[in-house]
C-alpha positions in Angstrom: 43.3 -83.0 171.2 42.2 -80.3 168.8 38.9 -79.6 167.1 40.2 -81.0 163.8 40.9 -84.4 165.5 37.4 -84.3 167.1 35.7 -83.6 163.7 37.8 -86.4 162.0 36.8 -88.9 164.6 33.1 -88.0 164.4 33.2 -88.3 160.6 35.0 -91.7 160.8 32.6 -93.0 163.4 29.6 -91.9 161.3 31.1 -93.5 158.2 31.7 -96.8 160.0 28.2 -96.8 161.4 26.7 -95.9 158.1 28.6 -98.6 156.2 27.8 -101.2 158.8 24.0 -100.5 158.9 23.9 -100.2 155.1 25.8 -103.5 154.7 23.3 -105.3 156.9 20.6 -104.8 154.2 22.5 -104.5 151.0 25.4 -106.4 149.3 27.7 -103.3 149.6 31.2 -104.1 148.1 33.0 -101.9 150.7 31.7 -104.1 153.5 32.7 -107.5 152.1 34.2 -107.6 148.7 34.1 -110.7 146.5 37.9 -110.6 146.2 38.4 -110.5 150.0 35.9 -113.4 150.4 37.6 -115.5 147.7 41.0 -115.0 149.3 39.7 -116.1 152.7 37.9 -119.1 151.2 41.1 -120.2 149.5 43.3 -119.6 152.6 41.0 -121.5 154.9 40.4 -124.3 152.3 36.7 -124.0 152.8 35.8 -125.8 149.6 38.8 -128.3 149.6 37.6 -131.5 147.9 34.0 -130.1 147.8 32.1 -128.7 144.8 30.2 -125.7 146.3 26.5 -125.3 145.3 25.0 -121.9 144.7 23.0 -122.2 148.0 26.3 -123.0 149.9 28.0 -119.9 148.4 25.0 -117.7 149.2 24.9 -118.9 152.9 28.6 -118.2 153.4 28.4 -114.9 151.7 25.5 -113.8 153.9 27.3 -114.8 157.1 30.5 -113.0 155.8 28.6 -109.8 155.1 26.8 -109.8 158.4 29.9 -110.4 160.4 31.8 -107.6 158.6 28.9 -105.2 159.0 28.5 -105.8 162.7 32.2 -105.4 163.3 32.1 -102.0 161.5 29.2 -100.9 163.7 31.1 -102.0 166.8 34.2 -100.0 165.6 32.0 -96.9 165.1 30.4 -97.2 168.5 33.9 -97.7 170.0 35.1 -94.4 168.5 32.0 -92.5 169.7 32.5 -93.8 173.3 36.2 -93.0 173.2 35.5 -89.5 172.0 32.9 -88.9 174.7 35.3 -90.1 177.3 38.2 -87.9 176.1 36.0 -84.8 175.9 34.6 -85.4 179.4 38.2 -85.8 180.8 39.3 -82.7 178.9 36.4 -80.6 180.3 37.1 -81.9 183.9 40.8 -81.2 183.7 41.2 -78.1 181.6 37.7 -76.7 181.3 37.9 -76.8 177.5 37.1 -79.4 174.8 40.5 -79.2 173.2 42.5 -79.6 176.3 46.1 -80.8 176.6 47.1 -83.8 174.4 49.9 -85.6 176.1 52.3 -86.8 173.5 50.8 -84.9 170.6 49.0 -86.9 167.9 50.6 -90.2 168.9 48.5 -90.3 172.1 45.3 -89.6 170.3 46.1 -92.0 167.5 46.9 -94.8 170.0 43.6 -94.4 171.9 41.7 -94.2 168.6 43.1 -97.5 167.4 42.5 -99.0 170.8 38.8 -98.0 170.7 38.6 -99.5 167.2 40.0 -102.9 168.1 37.9 -103.1 171.2 34.8 -102.2 169.2 35.7 -104.6 166.4 36.2 -107.4 169.0 32.9 -106.8 170.8 31.1 -106.4 167.5 32.6 -109.7 166.3 31.5 -111.5 169.5 28.0 -110.2 169.1 27.9 -111.1 165.5 29.0 -114.7 166.1 26.5 -115.0 169.0 23.6 -113.6 166.8 24.5 -115.9 163.9 24.4 -118.8 166.3 21.1 -117.7 167.8 19.5 -117.1 164.4 20.2 -120.7 163.1 16.8 -122.1 162.1 17.8 -125.7 161.9 17.6 -128.0 165.0 20.7 -129.8 163.8 24.1 -128.5 164.7 27.6 -129.8 164.9 30.1 -130.0 167.8 33.8 -130.5 168.0 35.1 -133.3 170.1 37.5 -130.9 171.8 37.7 -127.2 172.7 39.2 -124.9 170.0 42.2 -122.8 170.9 43.2 -119.3 169.8 46.3 -120.9 168.3 43.9 -122.5 165.7 43.4 -119.0 164.3 46.7 -117.2 164.9 50.4 -117.7 164.4 52.1 -118.7 167.7 54.9 -116.3 167.1 52.6 -113.3 167.8 53.0 -113.7 171.6 56.8 -113.6 171.3 56.7 -110.5 169.0 54.5 -108.7 171.5 56.8 -109.6 174.3 59.8 -108.4 172.2 58.1 -105.1 171.5 57.5 -104.6 175.2 61.2 -105.4 176.0 62.4 -103.0 173.4 60.3 -100.2 174.8 61.5 -100.9 178.4 65.1 -101.2 177.3 64.9 -97.9 175.4 63.4 -96.1 178.4 66.0 -97.5 180.8 68.9 -96.6 178.5 68.0 -92.9 178.4 66.4 -92.6 181.8 69.6 -91.4 183.6 69.9 -88.5 181.1 66.4 -87.1 181.2 66.8 -84.6 184.0 64.3 -83.8 186.7 61.3 -83.2 184.4 59.7 -84.7 181.3 58.6 -82.5 178.5 55.1 -82.8 177.0 53.4 -80.6 174.4 49.9 -79.2 174.8 47.6 -79.1 171.8 48.4 -75.4 171.3 52.1 -76.2 171.1 53.0 -74.9 174.6 55.5 -77.1 176.6 54.2 -78.8 179.7 56.9 -80.1 182.1 56.0 -82.9 184.6 58.1 -84.4 187.3 60.3 -87.3 186.1 59.9 -90.5 188.0 59.7 -94.2 187.4 55.9 -94.3 187.5 55.6 -91.8 184.6 58.0 -93.7 182.4 56.2 -96.9 183.2 52.8 -95.7 181.9 53.4 -96.6 178.3 54.9 -100.1 179.0 52.0 -100.7 181.4 49.5 -99.6 178.7 51.1 -102.0 176.2 50.6 -104.9 178.7 46.9 -103.8 179.2 46.2 -103.5 175.5 47.8 -107.0 174.9 45.6 -108.5 177.7 42.4 -106.9 176.5 43.0 -108.0 172.9 43.9 -111.5 174.1 40.6 -111.8 176.1 38.5 -110.6 173.2 40.2 -113.0 170.8 39.8 -115.9 173.2 36.1 -115.2 173.6 35.7 -115.2 169.8 37.6 -118.5 169.5 35.6 -120.2 172.2 32.1 -119.3 171.2 29.8 -122.1 170.0 30.2 -123.4 166.5 28.2 -121.7 163.7 26.0 -123.7 161.3 26.9 -121.6 158.3 25.6 -124.1 155.6 24.1 -127.6 155.5 27.3 -129.4 154.7 29.1 -130.1 158.0 32.7 -130.1 156.6 32.2 -126.8 154.6 30.3 -125.3 157.6 33.2 -126.0 159.9 35.8 -124.5 157.6 33.6 -121.5 156.9 33.1 -121.0 160.6 36.9 -121.1 161.1 37.3 -118.5 158.3 34.7 -116.1 159.8 36.3 -116.3 163.3 39.8 -115.9 161.9 38.8 -112.7 160.1 37.5 -111.1 163.2 40.4 -112.3 165.3 42.8 -110.9 162.6 41.1 -107.5 162.7 41.4 -107.3 166.5 45.0 -108.4 166.4 46.0 -106.0 163.6 44.5 -103.0 165.3 46.0 -104.0 168.7 49.4 -104.1 167.0 48.9 -100.6 165.5 47.8 -99.3 169.0 51.0 -100.8 170.5 53.1 -99.2 167.8 51.7 -95.7 168.5 52.2 -96.3 172.2 55.9 -97.1 171.5 56.1 -94.0 169.3 54.6 -92.0 172.2 57.3 -93.2 174.5 60.0 -92.5 172.0 58.7 -88.9 171.4 58.4 -88.2 175.2 62.0 -89.3 175.9 63.5 -87.5 172.9 61.7 -84.3 173.7 62.8 -84.5 177.3 66.5 -85.0 176.3 66.3 -81.7 174.4 64.6 -80.0 177.3 67.2 -81.3 179.8 70.0 -80.0 177.6 71.5 -83.4 177.1 70.8 -83.2 173.4 72.0 -80.0 171.6 72.1 -79.0 168.0 75.8 -79.7 167.9 75.8 -82.9 169.9 73.2 -85.6 170.2 74.7 -88.5 172.2 73.4 -92.0 171.4 71.1 -90.6 168.7 71.7 -93.8 166.8 70.1 -95.8 169.7 66.9 -93.9 169.2 66.9 -94.6 165.5 67.7 -98.2 166.1 64.8 -98.6 168.6 62.4 -97.1 166.1 63.5 -99.4 163.4 63.5 -102.5 165.5 60.1 -101.6 167.1 58.6 -101.0 163.7 60.1 -104.2 162.3 58.9 -106.3 165.2 55.3 -105.1 165.0 55.3 -105.0 161.2 56.3 -108.7 161.2 53.5 -109.4 163.5 51.1 -107.7 161.1 52.4 -109.7 158.2 51.9 -113.0 160.2 48.4 -112.0 161.1 47.5 -111.0 157.5 48.9 -114.1 155.9 48.0 -116.8 158.5 45.9 -119.8 157.4 45.7 -123.4 158.6 48.4 -125.8 157.5 47.5 -127.6 154.3 44.9 -130.3 155.1 44.4 -129.1 158.7 41.4 -127.3 160.2 40.7 -126.3 163.8 38.9 -128.8 166.0 38.1 -132.5 165.3 35.8 -133.8 162.7 32.3 -132.8 163.6 29.6 -135.1 164.9 25.9 -134.5 164.5 23.7 -133.9 167.6 20.2 -132.7 168.2 19.7 -129.6 170.3 16.6 -128.2 171.9 15.7 -124.6 171.0 
């Protein structure tokens, strides 16, 4: 990590916090644009067979803006906590703020996106909880069965994440016999840093991919299972608007988790290629199996890129919404 990366992270976190807090009080277009809202309304069929009233539109827009603002605040706080943790570790291990950065920028980029998706997820959970608590009416609506994460996400995502993990492990295993006795890292000042080559070191990135996937899954499950929101007075529209709001937060968490996993795979690719050069297995005149490295990068990018497309374009099948038709019940508050 270098001073420039620290400064960029500080600026980004301040920008996210500023946009979030400003968006709580103002209709700021960068927080929740009309175009984004309209696309989500159409995708989730919120007003299917219903003529929206101005009050209904205002209620949904207010909830949409609040949810977006809180997720941005969560992302900003996540970046700040990540930066504090990285600086403390650097001071303890190297005695300087800009200590060694294992894997160059890929490592720092991966933990940056990881802190963002965790922050977005926790912010989304808090926002849904606050919207639920802030409901003034004593009438709410309940599904007749528990919602599932699959109501808000394409089922192929699990398989694509597993495929990305298999690709990373296969790439590591293929080149492992040719790496020599050490693995080559670069410090932030460009100086090489050799560490002993063993199975545990090569397993760090695949293990991190598993951990990232589990953390993202737990956050998204929590968002999906929170109590229903009473967004507006019409029960059908409120159910669909609630689905739309949750799906947006779940999509943000999943997208940033996929980006994190991509940079972790890039980190593993960089580590192995640099170590092949350091071991003398790769030379300027001869790079055995270099096509395998290019193929891994292409397939890994294609796998996670497809996952991103599925997340960005997912909506309920025509005429279908999550949960069962709602029933009215009275609650005590």
